[in-house]
C-alpha positions in Angstrom: 166.9 131.8 161.3 168.9 134.7 161.2 168.3 137.9 159.8 170.6 140.8 159.4 168.5 144.1 158.5 170.0 147.7 158.3 171.5 150.4 156.1 174.9 151.8 154.2 175.6 155.0 152.7 178.2 155.7 150.1 178.7 159.1 149.7 176.9 160.4 146.1 179.6 160.6 143.6 180.3 157.3 144.7 177.4 155.3 144.3 177.9 154.3 140.3 181.5 153.3 140.5 180.2 150.9 143.6 177.8 149.3 141.9 180.5 146.8 140.3 181.6 145.6 144.2 177.6 144.9 145.1 176.4 143.3 142.2 180.0 141.2 142.8 179.1 140.6 146.8 175.4 140.2 146.4 176.5 137.6 143.6 178.9 135.3 145.4 176.8 135.8 148.8 173.9 134.4 147.4 176.1 131.5 146.3 176.7 130.7 149.9 176.2 127.7 151.3 172.7 129.0 154.1 172.2 132.4 152.1 168.6 132.5 151.8 168.6 136.2 150.9 171.2 139.0 150.5 169.9 142.4 148.9 171.1 146.1 148.6 167.9 148.3 147.8 168.8 151.9 147.5 166.8 154.6 148.7 164.6 157.0 146.7 163.8 159.2 149.2 167.6 159.8 150.6 169.9 158.8 148.0 173.7 157.6 148.7 171.5 155.2 152.0 171.5 152.3 150.7 168.8 149.6 152.4 170.3 145.7 153.0 168.1 142.8 154.3 170.1 139.1 154.5 168.1 135.6 155.5 170.3 133.5 156.6 169.5 130.0 158.0 172.1 129.7 161.2 174.8 131.5 162.5 176.8 129.4 162.2 176.1 129.9 158.2 176.2 133.7 158.4 179.6 132.1 160.8 181.3 131.3 157.6 180.5 134.6 155.3 182.4 136.4 157.9 185.2 134.6 157.0 184.3 134.5 153.1 187.1 136.2 151.1 184.4 138.2 148.8 183.2 139.8 151.9 187.0 140.4 153.2 187.4 142.7 149.3 183.9 144.3 150.0 185.0 145.5 153.2 188.8 146.5 151.7 186.5 148.8 148.0 183.6 149.8 150.8 186.9 151.9 152.3 187.8 153.5 149.2 184.7 153.9 148.8 183.1 155.9 151.8 181.1 154.0 152.6 179.8 155.5 156.3 177.2 154.6 158.8 177.2 151.1 158.6 174.1 150.5 161.1 173.4 146.3 160.8 171.2 144.2 163.2 170.8 141.1 163.6 167.5 139.1 165.1 166.8 135.6 165.5 163.6 134.9 163.9 160.6 132.3 163.1 159.9 130.9 159.4 157.2 133.6 160.1 153.8 133.2 157.8 152.3 134.7 154.2 150.4 138.1 155.1 
């Protein structure tokens, strides 16, 4: 399995305007074959900071994701919305176990 974790930052004045584009990105990504989890979560103590978590069945699924029309649309919207400090890392993991 492939886990993507990280953060992106939006200027505070653009957070509300970004929500529809972020929602479209999440919904389309979750519908992709091989996507197990796709979430953005706003940090309660650091306004404008969003935590990203993605879980994919394999690297091929993640590669397909990178070529999808909705990721191209999100990247274009992100430029207009001032998405910055994009810090994402990719990890190979096992299926895990209940804690």
